[in-house]
TORMARKE-96740 format. One record per residue (C-alpha): residue in one letter; x, y, z; residue number from 1. Coordinates in nm, 2 decimals. Layout:
<sites>
  code      xx      yy      zz  pos
     A       X       Y       Z  NUM
...
</sites>
This chain:
<sites>
  code      xx      yy      zz  pos
     X   -3.97   -1.96    0.98    1
     X   -4.16   -2.03    0.65    2
     X   -4.03   -2.26    0.37    3
     X   -3.96   -1.94    0.16    4
     X   -3.73   -1.80    0.42    5
     X   -3.55   -2.14    0.45    6
     X   -3.47   -2.12    0.08    7
     X   -3.29   -1.79    0.11    8
     X   -2.98   -1.67    0.30    9
     X   -3.04   -1.42    0.58   10
     X   -3.02   -1.05    0.48   11
     X   -2.86   -0.97    0.81   12
     X   -2.52   -1.05    0.65   13
     X   -2.57   -0.74    0.43   14
     X   -2.54   -0.51    0.73   15
     X   -2.17   -0.63    0.76   16
     X   -2.01   -0.37    0.54   17
     X   -2.14   -0.10    0.77   18
     X   -2.04   -0.29    1.08   19
     X   -1.68   -0.33    0.95   20
     X   -1.64    0.03    0.92   21
     X   -1.82    0.11    1.25   22
     X   -1.59   -0.12    1.44   23
     X   -1.29    0.06    1.29   24
     X   -1.44    0.40    1.38   25
     X   -1.49    0.27    1.74   26
     X   -1.12    0.16    1.76   27
     X   -1.00    0.50    1.64   28
     X   -1.24    0.68    1.87   29
     X   -1.12    0.50    2.17   30
     X   -0.76    0.53    2.07   31
     X   -0.45    0.34    2.23   32
     X   -0.44   -0.02    2.15   33
     X   -0.80    0.00    2.04   34
     X   -0.69    0.14    1.70   35
     X   -0.61   -0.23    1.59   36
     X   -0.98   -0.32    1.61   37
     X   -1.03   -0.25    1.24   38
     X   -0.75   -0.47    1.10   39
     X   -0.81   -0.74    1.36   40
     X   -1.13   -0.82    1.19   41
     X   -0.97   -0.95    0.88   42
     X   -0.83   -1.29    1.03   43
     X   -1.15   -1.32    1.25   44
     X   -1.38   -1.29    0.94   45
     X   -1.17   -1.54    0.76   46
     X   -1.19   -1.79    1.06   47
     X   -1.57   -1.75    1.11   48
     X   -1.64   -1.77    0.74   49
     X   -1.45   -2.10    0.71   50
     X   -1.64   -2.23    1.02   51
     X   -1.98   -2.14    0.88   52
     X   -1.91   -2.31    0.56   53
     X   -2.05   -2.23    0.21   54
     X   -2.38   -2.05    0.17   55
     X   -2.53   -2.16   -0.16   56
     X   -2.88   -2.01   -0.13   57
     X   -2.97   -1.68   -0.30   58
     X   -3.02   -1.38   -0.09   59
     X   -3.38   -1.30    0.04   60
     X   -3.53   -1.03   -0.16   61
     X   -3.50   -0.69   -0.03   62
     X   -3.69   -0.36   -0.11   63
     X   -3.48   -0.18   -0.36   64
     X   -3.49    0.14   -0.15   65
     X   -3.36   -0.03    0.15   66
     X   -3.10   -0.22   -0.05   67
     X   -2.97    0.12   -0.19   68
     X   -2.97    0.28    0.15   69
     X   -2.72    0.01    0.27   70
     X   -2.49    0.11   -0.02   71
     X   -2.52    0.48    0.02   72
     X   -2.48    0.45    0.40   73
     X   -2.11    0.36    0.33   74
     X   -2.01    0.71    0.22   75
     X   -2.08    0.89    0.56   76
     X   -1.92    0.61    0.74   77
     X   -1.60    0.62    0.53   78
     X   -1.59    0.99    0.57   79
     X   -1.62    0.97    0.94   80
     X   -1.34    0.72    0.95   81
     X   -1.11    0.95    0.77   82
     X   -1.21    1.25    0.99   83
     X   -1.11    1.04    1.30   84
     X   -0.78    0.93    1.12   85
     X   -0.69    1.28    1.04   86
     X   -0.75    1.40    1.41   87
     X   -0.55    1.10    1.54   88
     X   -0.25    1.16    1.32   89
     X   -0.29    1.55    1.37   90
     X   -0.40    1.71    1.71   91
     X   -0.41    1.38    1.89   92
     X   -0.07    1.24    1.75   93
     X    0.09    1.27    2.08   94
     X   -0.16    1.01    2.22   95
     X   -0.02    0.74    1.98   96
     X    0.27    0.54    2.10   97
     X    0.48    0.26    1.94   98
     X    0.26    0.01    1.74   99
     X   -0.04    0.24    1.77  100
     X    0.08    0.40    1.46  101
     X    0.09    0.07    1.27  102
     X   -0.25   -0.02    1.40  103
     X   -0.42    0.30    1.30  104
     X   -0.28    0.29    0.95  105
     X   -0.37   -0.08    0.89  106
     X   -0.72   -0.04    1.05  107
     X   -0.80    0.28    0.85  108
     X   -0.68    0.11    0.52  109
     X   -0.88   -0.22    0.58  110
     X   -1.20   -0.03    0.68  111
     X   -1.17    0.21    0.37  112
     X   -1.10   -0.08    0.13  113
     X   -1.40   -0.29    0.24  114
     X   -1.62    0.01    0.34  115
     X   -1.59    0.16    0.00  116
     X   -1.51   -0.10   -0.26  117
     X   -1.81   -0.33   -0.25  118
     X   -2.06   -0.04   -0.25  119
     X   -1.87    0.16   -0.52  120
     X   -1.86   -0.15   -0.74  121
     X   -2.23   -0.19   -0.72  122
     X   -2.32    0.20   -0.76  123
     X   -2.07    0.21   -1.04  124
     X   -2.29   -0.03   -1.25  125
     X   -2.61    0.19   -1.21  126
     X   -2.74    0.41   -1.48  127
     X   -2.83    0.72   -1.28  128
     X   -2.60    1.00   -1.21  129
     X   -2.66    1.03   -0.84  130
     X   -2.58    0.67   -0.76  131
     X   -2.27    0.66   -0.98  132
     X   -2.14    0.97   -0.83  133
     X   -2.17    0.83   -0.48  134
     X   -1.97    0.52   -0.60  135
     X   -1.70    0.77   -0.75  136
     X   -1.68    0.95   -0.43  137
     X   -1.61    0.63   -0.25  138
     X   -1.37    0.53   -0.50  139
     X   -1.17    0.85   -0.44  140
     X   -1.04    0.72   -0.10  141
     X   -0.91    0.41   -0.28  142
     X   -0.68    0.60   -0.52  143
     X   -0.92    0.48   -0.80  144
     X   -1.17    0.77   -0.85  145
     X   -1.22    0.69   -1.23  146
     X   -1.16    0.30   -1.20  147
     X   -1.51    0.24   -1.31  148
     X   -1.44    0.34   -1.67  149
     X   -1.18    0.06   -1.71  150
     X   -1.39   -0.18   -1.51  151
     X   -1.71   -0.13   -1.70  152
     X   -1.56   -0.09   -2.05  153
     X   -1.27   -0.32   -2.05  154
     X   -1.29   -0.59   -1.77  155
     X   -1.65   -0.68   -1.84  156
     X   -1.56   -0.74   -2.23  157
     X   -1.21   -0.88   -2.18  158
     X   -1.20   -1.08   -1.87  159
     X   -0.98   -1.37   -1.85  160
     X   -0.79   -1.25   -2.15  161
     X   -0.43   -1.12   -2.16  162
     X   -0.55   -0.76   -2.23  163
     X   -0.76   -0.74   -1.91  164
     X   -0.59   -0.54   -1.63  165
     X   -0.81   -0.72   -1.38  166
     X   -0.72   -1.08   -1.45  167
     X   -0.40   -1.20   -1.29  168
     X   -0.21   -1.45   -1.49  169
     X   -0.06   -1.77   -1.35  170
     X    0.25   -1.72   -1.15  171
     X    0.18   -1.35   -1.10  172
     X    0.22   -1.24   -0.74  173
     X   -0.03   -1.01   -0.57  174
     X    0.23   -0.73   -0.55  175
     X    0.32   -0.75   -0.92  176
     X   -0.05   -0.76   -1.00  177
     X   -0.11   -0.46   -0.79  178
     X    0.13   -0.25   -1.01  179
     X    0.02   -0.40   -1.33  180
     X   -0.35   -0.34   -1.26  181
     X   -0.30    0.00   -1.12  182
     X   -0.10    0.12   -1.41  183
     X   -0.31   -0.04   -1.68  184
     X   -0.64    0.06   -1.53  185
     X   -0.52    0.42   -1.54  186
     X   -0.41    0.40   -1.90  187
     X   -0.74    0.23   -2.01  188
     X   -0.95    0.49   -1.81  189
     X   -0.75    0.77   -1.98  190
     X   -0.80    0.63   -2.32  191
     X   -1.17    0.56   -2.26  192
     X   -1.23    0.92   -2.14  193
     X   -1.00    1.08   -2.40  194
     X   -1.21    0.91   -2.67  195
     X   -1.54    1.02   -2.53  196
     X   -1.42    1.38   -2.51  197
     X   -1.28    1.38   -2.87  198
     X   -1.62    1.26   -2.99  199
     X   -1.78    1.54   -2.81  200
     X   -1.54    1.80   -2.97  201
     X   -1.33    1.85   -2.65  202
     X   -0.97    1.80   -2.57  203
     X   -0.85    1.52   -2.36  204
     X   -0.72    1.78   -2.14  205
     X   -1.04    1.95   -2.07  206
     X   -1.17    2.01   -1.73  207
     X   -1.46    1.80   -1.84  208
     X   -1.25    1.48   -1.81  209
     X   -1.35    1.25   -1.52  210
     X   -0.99    1.15   -1.49  211
     X   -0.89    1.51   -1.41  212
     X   -1.19    1.55   -1.18  213
     X   -1.09    1.23   -1.00  214
     X   -0.75    1.36   -0.94  215
     X   -0.89    1.69   -0.82  216
     X   -1.12    1.51   -0.57  217
     X   -0.83    1.32   -0.42  218
     X   -0.64    1.64   -0.40  219
     X   -0.92    1.78   -0.19  220
     X   -0.93    1.49    0.03  221
     X   -0.54    1.55    0.09  222
     X   -0.59    1.92    0.14  223
     X   -0.85    1.86    0.40  224
     X   -0.63    1.59    0.58  225
     X   -0.34    1.84    0.56  226
     X   -0.55    2.12    0.71  227
     X   -0.62    1.91    1.02  228
     X   -0.29    1.70    1.05  229
     X   -0.02    1.88    0.83  230
     X    0.22    1.74    0.58  231
     X    0.29    1.43    0.78  232
     X   -0.08    1.36    0.78  233
     X   -0.10    1.40    0.41  234
     X    0.18    1.15    0.36  235
     X    0.01    0.89    0.60  236
     X   -0.33    0.96    0.42  237
     X   -0.15    0.85    0.08  238
     X   -0.01    0.55    0.26  239
     X   -0.35    0.44    0.38  240
     X   -0.50    0.48    0.03  241
     X   -0.22    0.27   -0.11  242
     X   -0.27    0.00    0.13  243
     X   -0.64    0.00    0.09  244
     X   -0.57   -0.04   -0.29  245
     X   -0.36   -0.33   -0.21  246
     X   -0.63   -0.49   -0.01  247
     X   -0.90   -0.45   -0.28  248
     X   -0.66   -0.55   -0.55  249
     X   -0.63   -0.88   -0.34  250
     X   -1.00   -0.93   -0.40  251
     X   -0.97   -0.86   -0.78  252
     X   -0.66   -1.10   -0.77  253
     X   -0.86   -1.39   -0.65  254
     X   -1.17   -1.35   -0.86  255
     X   -1.01   -1.43   -1.20  256
     X   -0.67   -1.56   -1.12  257
     X   -0.53   -1.78   -1.37  258
     X   -0.85   -1.83   -1.57  259
     X   -0.84   -1.82   -1.95  260
     X   -1.09   -1.74   -2.22  261
     X   -1.06   -1.69   -2.59  262
     X   -1.10   -1.32   -2.68  263
     X   -1.46   -1.21   -2.79  264
     X   -1.59   -1.56   -2.69  265
     X   -1.92   -1.58   -2.49  266
     X   -1.87   -1.53   -2.12  267
     X   -1.98   -1.84   -1.92  268
     X   -2.02   -1.92   -1.55  269
     X   -1.69   -2.08   -1.56  270
     X   -1.51   -1.75   -1.64  271
     X   -1.49   -1.63   -1.27  272
     X   -1.41   -1.77   -0.94  273
     X   -1.69   -1.76   -0.67  274
     X   -1.65   -1.71   -0.29  275
     X   -1.98   -1.84   -0.17  276
     X   -1.95   -1.79    0.21  277
     X   -2.18   -1.59    0.43  278
     X   -1.95   -1.33    0.57  279
     X   -1.78   -1.30    0.22  280
     X   -2.11   -1.26    0.04  281
     X   -2.27   -1.02    0.29  282
     X   -1.95   -0.82    0.38  283
     X   -1.90   -0.76    0.00  284
     X   -2.24   -0.68   -0.11  285
     X   -2.25   -1.02   -0.30  286
     X   -1.96   -0.91   -0.54  287
     X   -1.82   -1.26   -0.48  288
     X   -2.14   -1.42   -0.64  289
     X   -1.93   -1.35   -0.95  290
     X   -2.03   -1.58   -1.22  291
     X   -2.39   -1.44   -1.23  292
     X   -2.26   -1.08   -1.21  293
     X   -2.07   -1.13   -1.53  294
     X   -2.34   -1.31   -1.70  295
     X   -2.58   -1.02   -1.65  296
     X   -2.43   -0.70   -1.50  297
     X   -2.77   -0.55   -1.47  298
     X   -2.88   -0.79   -1.20  299
     X   -2.87   -0.60   -0.86  300
     X   -2.67   -0.74   -0.59  301
     X   -2.94   -0.88   -0.37  302
     X   -3.08   -1.07   -0.68  303
     X   -2.77   -1.24   -0.79  304
     X   -2.81   -1.62   -0.80  305
     X   -2.51   -1.84   -0.67  306
     X   -2.39   -2.11   -0.89  307
     X   -2.27   -2.41   -0.69  308
     X   -2.13   -2.57   -1.00  309
     X   -1.93   -2.28   -1.11  310
     X   -1.55   -2.26   -1.01  311
     X   -1.52   -2.21   -0.63  312
     X   -1.26   -2.05   -0.41  313
     X   -1.25   -2.04   -0.02  314
     X   -1.40   -1.73    0.15  315
     X   -1.26   -1.41    0.03  316
     X   -1.14   -1.29    0.34  317
     X   -0.91   -1.60    0.37  318
     X   -0.79   -1.57    0.00  319
     X   -0.69   -1.21    0.09  320
     X   -0.47   -1.34    0.36  321
     X   -0.32   -1.61    0.15  322
     X   -0.26   -1.37   -0.15  323
     X   -0.03   -1.16    0.09  324
     X    0.20   -1.47    0.10  325
     X    0.27   -1.57   -0.26  326
     X    0.40   -1.93   -0.18  327
     X    0.09   -2.01    0.02  328
     X   -0.14   -1.87   -0.25  329
     X    0.03   -2.09   -0.52  330
     X   -0.01   -2.40   -0.30  331
     X   -0.37   -2.33   -0.25  332
     X   -0.46   -2.23   -0.61  333
     X   -0.28   -2.48   -0.82  334
     X   -0.52   -2.78   -0.74  335
     X   -0.82   -2.55   -0.81  336
     X   -0.67   -2.44   -1.15  337
     X   -0.59   -2.80   -1.23  338
     X   -0.96   -2.89   -1.17  339
     X   -1.07   -2.60   -1.37  340
     X   -0.85   -2.69   -1.67  341
     X   -0.97   -3.05   -1.66  342
     X   -1.33   -3.01   -1.60  343
     X   -1.44   -2.66   -1.70  344
     X   -1.21   -2.54   -1.98  345
     X   -1.30   -2.61   -2.33  346
     X   -1.04   -2.72   -2.59  347
     X   -0.94   -2.37   -2.69  348
     X   -0.90   -2.26   -2.33  349
     X   -0.71   -2.57   -2.23  350
     X   -0.47   -2.48   -2.51  351
     X   -0.43   -2.13   -2.35  352
     X   -0.41   -2.29   -2.01  353
     X   -0.10   -2.52   -2.13  354
     X    0.08   -2.20   -2.24  355
     X    0.01   -2.02   -1.92  356
     X    0.14   -2.31   -1.70  357
     X    0.45   -2.33   -1.92  358
     X    0.50   -1.95   -1.88  359
     X    0.47   -1.98   -1.51  360
     X    0.70   -2.27   -1.47  361
     X    0.40   -2.49   -1.34  362
     X    0.35   -2.86   -1.41  363
     X    0.15   -2.93   -1.73  364
     X   -0.14   -3.13   -1.58  365
     X   -0.32   -3.14   -1.91  366
     X   -0.06   -3.37   -2.08  367
</sites>
């Protein structure tokens, strides 16, 4: 191994998103108790990530074509997952017994969320139509086919302020945040697209709206599932998408939770939480190397620089599990926010943090 290799993390972790979906696909194909394979990965990933410890080295450089192929591979994998899901809840429903139904739904939701989200996030920041469209198609399975509008045009400008739908405030549970984020991202996306169409001389209700096209795409997915599995399959498909949305919301929840920033002030590295663990970074296409992403959105995922001095969270897989149990989440995150308030926040941000602690009913450790 050369010294240059030793100074970079292994690119093998970047194959993890495909592997996560493949494991779930295998479970659905085998049937029976094997359908639990997909969701069983979540606690296993959290345990292994914690055991491996932080990975603070940058990723080894990749050929751009290969790096993009890893992203694009996620779409056929997620499509295959959903075809198997439709077959399992349709023609093969008689083979599912008892808890198999729950395992099938949770595994499909988990693999959909983390098969689609990291790749669609990266593709949604690209300039060319083809890559952005691939990201849009992946987002369709997550009930967020036009979420990139809000993410790119609001979140990246308003992060850590009270007008950003993707920043959870102190004391807000994951479940309240999911409703808050889902509703406000929809309103923001609608407003952004309506303004764009008006400038072009079209009605916001025009078929040219990416919002309406997003609804149409998801409707086509449900029609396809219904054709294979009937109305009950359609209902279960919507449930899978909703649970997948909950899981991806848990990631957004942990990336800016409780942070404060004065509106329109410069974005600094302390305005995002980072999850610098190998299975987290590789399994999410470096989306958790988050400070650098917000400093320069044009940096590709394999080129992002981890900042050890930026605010840190445990591995994202572990944070997702914690967020599902609000009291455990609060207990884990309060010491980190106290450290952020005392060592990262500037005076104006400390004033906002005091107000946030008061509103949440938390101790005011800045007094």
